[in-house]
C-alpha positions as CSV (number, residue, x, y, z in Angstrom):
1,M,20.4,42.7,-29.9
2,D,19.1,40.6,-32.7
3,R,16.7,37.7,-32.4
4,Q,19.4,35.0,-32.4
5,E,21.3,36.7,-29.5
6,K,18.0,37.0,-27.5
7,Q,17.1,33.3,-27.9
8,P,19.8,31.9,-25.5
9,L,18.9,34.5,-22.9
10,V,15.2,33.7,-23.1
11,S,15.9,30.0,-22.9
12,F,18.0,30.7,-19.7
13,F,15.1,32.5,-18.0
14,W,12.6,29.8,-19.0
15,G,14.9,27.3,-17.3
16,I,15.1,29.1,-14.0
17,P,11.8,27.8,-12.5
18,A,12.9,24.2,-13.3
19,F,16.3,24.8,-11.7
20,V,14.8,26.3,-8.6
21,W,12.4,23.4,-8.3
22,Q,15.2,20.9,-8.5
23,V,17.3,22.8,-5.9
24,V,14.5,23.3,-3.4
25,F,12.8,19.9,-3.7
26,F,15.7,17.6,-4.5
27,Y,19.2,18.9,-3.8
28,L,18.5,20.7,-0.6
29,P,16.6,17.8,1.0
30,L,19.3,15.4,-0.2
31,T,22.0,17.7,1.3
32,F,20.1,17.8,4.6
33,L,19.9,14.0,4.6
34,L,23.6,13.6,3.9
35,A,24.5,16.1,6.6
36,T,22.1,14.4,9.1
37,S,23.6,11.0,8.4
38,F,26.9,12.1,9.9
39,V,25.4,13.6,13.0
40,R,25.1,11.8,16.4
41,Y,22.9,13.3,19.1
42,S,24.0,12.5,22.7
43,E,21.8,12.9,25.8
44,Q,24.8,13.6,28.0
45,I,26.2,16.3,25.7
46,D,23.6,18.8,24.5
47,Q,25.1,19.1,21.0
48,A,25.5,17.2,17.8
49,Q,28.7,15.3,17.1
50,F,30.3,14.1,13.9
51,T,30.3,10.3,13.5
52,L,30.5,7.5,11.0
53,M,28.8,5.0,13.2
54,H,25.6,5.1,11.3
55,Y,27.3,4.0,8.0
56,A,29.4,1.4,9.9
57,S,26.2,-0.2,11.3
58,L,24.9,-0.6,7.7
59,F,27.5,-3.3,7.0
60,K,25.7,-5.7,9.4
61,S,24.3,-8.8,7.7
62,V,20.7,-7.8,8.3
63,Y,21.1,-4.5,6.4
64,I,23.0,-6.2,3.6
65,T,20.2,-8.7,3.3
66,I,17.6,-6.0,3.1
67,F,19.6,-4.2,0.3
68,L,20.0,-7.4,-1.7
69,R,16.3,-8.4,-1.2
70,S,15.2,-4.9,-2.5
71,L,17.7,-5.2,-5.4
72,L,16.3,-8.6,-6.3
73,A,12.7,-7.3,-6.2
74,A,13.4,-4.2,-8.3
75,T,15.5,-6.1,-10.8
76,S,12.9,-8.9,-11.1
77,T,10.2,-6.2,-11.6
78,V,12.2,-4.6,-14.4
79,I,12.8,-7.9,-16.2
80,V,9.3,-9.2,-15.9
81,T,7.6,-5.9,-16.9
82,L,10.0,-5.6,-19.8
83,L,9.2,-9.2,-21.0
84,I,5.5,-8.4,-20.9
85,A,5.5,-4.8,-22.1
86,Y,7.9,-5.1,-25.0
87,P,5.9,-7.6,-27.1
88,V,2.7,-5.8,-26.2
89,A,4.0,-2.4,-27.4
90,Y,5.5,-4.0,-30.5
91,Y,2.2,-5.6,-31.4
92,L,0.1,-2.5,-30.7
93,V,2.3,-0.2,-32.8
94,L,3.6,-2.4,-35.6
95,R,0.8,-5.0,-36.0
96,M,-2.4,-3.5,-34.7
97,R,-2.8,-0.3,-36.7
98,R,-6.6,0.2,-36.6
99,W,-7.6,-0.6,-33.0
100,R,-4.3,0.0,-31.2
101,M,-5.5,3.2,-29.4
102,V,-8.6,1.3,-28.1
103,F,-6.5,-1.6,-26.8
104,F,-3.9,0.8,-25.4
105,A,-6.6,2.7,-23.5
106,L,-8.0,-0.6,-22.1
107,L,-4.6,-1.5,-20.8
108,V,-3.9,1.8,-19.2
109,L,-7.4,2.6,-17.9
110,P,-7.2,0.5,-14.7
111,F,-4.2,2.4,-13.6
112,W,-6.1,5.7,-13.5
113,T,-7.5,4.7,-10.1
114,N,-5.9,5.1,-6.7
115,F,-2.6,3.3,-6.2
116,L,-3.7,1.8,-2.9
117,L,-6.8,0.4,-4.6
118,L,-4.6,-1.3,-7.3
119,V,-2.5,-2.9,-4.6
120,Y,-5.4,-3.9,-2.4
121,S,-7.3,-5.5,-5.3
122,W,-4.8,-8.3,-5.1
123,Y,-6.1,-9.1,-1.6
124,F,-9.4,-10.4,-3.1
125,L,-7.5,-12.6,-5.5
126,L,-4.9,-14.1,-3.1
127,E,-6.6,-14.4,0.2
128,N,-7.5,-17.8,1.6
129,D,-11.1,-17.3,0.5
130,G,-10.2,-15.4,-2.6
131,I,-10.8,-16.0,-6.2
132,I,-7.7,-18.1,-6.9
133,N,-8.1,-20.5,-4.0
134,N,-11.8,-20.9,-4.6
135,F,-11.1,-21.7,-8.3
136,L,-8.4,-24.3,-7.4
137,K,-10.8,-25.9,-5.0
138,M,-13.6,-25.9,-7.5
139,I,-11.5,-27.8,-10.1
140,G,-10.2,-30.2,-7.5
141,L,-6.5,-29.3,-7.4
142,I,-6.4,-28.4,-3.7
143,N,-8.4,-29.3,-0.6
144,E,-7.0,-26.6,1.7
145,P,-6.4,-23.0,0.7
146,I,-2.8,-22.0,-0.3
147,A,-1.3,-19.2,1.8
148,L,-0.6,-16.7,-0.9
149,M,-1.1,-13.5,1.0
150,N,1.8,-12.1,3.1
151,S,4.3,-14.0,0.9
152,P,6.9,-13.2,-1.8
153,I,4.4,-14.5,-4.4
154,A,1.9,-11.8,-3.4
155,L,4.6,-9.2,-3.3
156,Y,6.0,-9.9,-6.7
157,C,2.5,-10.1,-8.3
158,G,1.7,-6.7,-6.9
159,M,5.0,-5.2,-8.1
160,F,4.7,-6.6,-11.6
161,Y,1.1,-5.4,-11.9
162,C,1.5,-1.9,-10.5
163,Y,4.7,-1.1,-12.4
164,L,3.8,-2.5,-15.8
165,P,2.5,0.9,-17.2
166,F,5.8,2.6,-16.3
167,M,7.5,0.2,-18.7
168,L,4.7,0.1,-21.3
169,L,4.3,3.8,-21.9
170,P,8.0,4.6,-22.8
171,L,8.2,1.5,-25.0
172,Y,5.0,2.4,-26.8
173,S,6.3,5.9,-27.4
174,T,9.6,4.5,-28.7
175,F,7.9,2.0,-31.1
176,D,5.6,4.8,-32.3
177,R,8.6,6.9,-33.4
178,L,10.4,3.9,-35.0
179,S,10.7,4.3,-38.8
180,K,8.8,1.5,-40.5
181,Q,10.8,2.1,-43.7
182,L,13.9,0.8,-41.9
183,L,12.2,-2.5,-41.1
184,E,10.9,-2.8,-44.6
185,A,14.4,-2.0,-46.0
186,S,15.9,-4.7,-43.8
187,Q,13.5,-7.3,-45.2
188,D,14.0,-6.1,-48.8
189,L,17.8,-6.6,-48.3
190,G,17.3,-10.3,-47.3
191,A,17.2,-10.1,-43.5
192,N,14.8,-12.5,-41.8
193,P,12.6,-11.3,-38.9
194,T,15.1,-12.5,-36.3
195,Q,17.9,-10.6,-37.9
196,T,15.8,-7.5,-38.3
197,F,14.8,-7.6,-34.6
198,W,18.3,-8.0,-33.2
199,R,20.0,-5.6,-35.7
200,I,17.3,-2.9,-36.2
201,T,14.4,-3.1,-33.8
202,L,16.1,-3.8,-30.5
203,P,18.9,-1.2,-30.9
204,L,16.6,1.5,-32.0
205,T,14.2,0.8,-29.1
206,M,17.0,0.7,-26.5
207,S,16.2,4.2,-25.4
208,G,12.7,3.2,-24.4
209,I,14.0,0.2,-22.5
210,Q,16.4,2.4,-20.6
211,T,13.7,4.9,-19.8
212,G,11.3,2.2,-18.7
213,A,14.0,0.5,-16.6
214,M,14.7,3.7,-14.8
215,L,11.0,4.5,-14.2
216,V,10.4,1.0,-12.8
217,F,13.6,0.3,-10.9
218,I,13.9,3.5,-8.9
219,P,10.5,3.4,-7.3
220,A,10.4,-0.4,-7.0
221,F,13.7,-0.4,-5.1
222,G,12.3,1.9,-2.4
223,E,8.7,0.6,-2.5
224,F,7.0,0.3,0.9
225,V,3.3,0.2,0.2
226,I,3.2,-3.1,-1.7
227,P,5.5,-4.9,0.8
228,A,3.4,-3.6,3.7
229,L,0.0,-4.7,2.2
230,L,1.0,-7.9,0.4
231,G,4.4,-9.0,1.6
232,G,3.6,-9.0,5.4
233,D,6.1,-8.1,8.1
234,K,8.4,-11.1,7.9
235,N,10.7,-9.7,5.2
236,M,11.9,-6.1,5.4
237,Y,12.7,-4.0,2.3
238,V,14.5,-0.7,1.8
239,G,11.3,1.4,1.8
240,S,10.0,-0.4,4.9
241,V,13.2,0.3,6.8
242,I,13.3,4.0,5.9
243,T,9.7,4.4,6.9
244,H,10.4,2.6,10.2
245,Y,13.3,4.8,11.1
246,F,11.7,8.1,10.2
247,L,8.1,7.6,11.3
248,T,8.2,4.9,14.0
249,I,11.3,5.1,16.1
250,R,12.3,8.7,14.9
251,D,16.0,7.8,14.4
252,V,16.5,10.4,11.7
253,S,20.3,10.0,11.6
254,L,20.3,6.3,10.9
255,G,17.4,6.7,8.6
256,S,19.3,9.4,6.6
257,A,22.4,7.1,6.4
258,F,20.2,4.3,5.1
259,T,18.5,6.6,2.6
260,C,21.8,8.0,1.3
261,S,23.3,4.5,1.0
262,S,20.2,3.5,-1.0
263,V,20.8,6.4,-3.4
264,V,24.5,5.3,-3.8
265,I,23.4,1.8,-4.6
266,L,20.8,3.0,-7.2
267,V,23.4,5.3,-8.9
268,T,26.0,2.6,-9.0
269,G,23.6,0.0,-10.4
270,F,22.5,2.3,-13.2
271,L,26.1,3.2,-14.1
272,F,26.8,-0.5,-14.2
273,L,23.8,-1.2,-16.5
274,F,24.6,1.7,-18.8
275,G,28.2,0.5,-19.0
276,I,27.0,-3.0,-20.1
277,K,24.6,-1.5,-22.6
278,K,27.4,0.7,-24.1
279,L,29.7,-2.3,-24.2
280,L,27.2,-4.5,-26.0
281,F,25.6,-1.9,-28.3
282,G,27.7,1.2,-28.3
283,R,30.1,0.4,-31.1
284,R,27.7,-1.2,-33.5
285,N,26.4,0.5,-36.6
286,Y,22.8,-0.5,-37.1
287,V,21.6,1.7,-39.8
């Protein structure tokens, strides 16, 4: 057996650990959740029964509102972090050649700390006796403190701040791989900066946008730490409901149905977004 024939076999064996990891820690738990979501345990009958009642109950208005609220929070987080991270990554890579690694390290360094500390740091900014209210009092804009904590404002501030690196890192990597000669050639051929951006820069960095959107949207949709610490208990989100069912009331079947429905919503949302991207950019020739 020559070297070329051995290479696919070696690659296959190298991929076995990753495959086993995916099966054990992703597919098997997801299969267990899916099976549990169709099971109903009765006190009168000491056995499990097949049922669809858990999924039927999710069509109540309260659950639909929770899904929509979480979708709004995750989508808003993706949009805002993209609007912040894209120009920052563009400027660091294409404009700031000399000190870009220093500024990039300064941007990323705060996120090396514990996630809970990052979230809780907003408490000192937004509380009634916090920095923001004290500053507004000092300059005379308010007389009484504004209730910023346990509100959507605090929730969204925490979401935008904590998930910004998940959008910045893939965009930075994509801009770093972008060929500068293409941008120079576009300008040499008479394109203005706006035309160069829409026809060259944006399409070639779309992969970074997609990666960042996935890294932000998926955890933001199921986030429960930030809503619990900053959003209060007035508005429930997907992560809060899942935590409540599994850890508080121990209703595993309904919690499994809610979790599986959340996965379906995530997959459907990404298929929709990728379909729009392909419709808008898929048939264009940029280079």
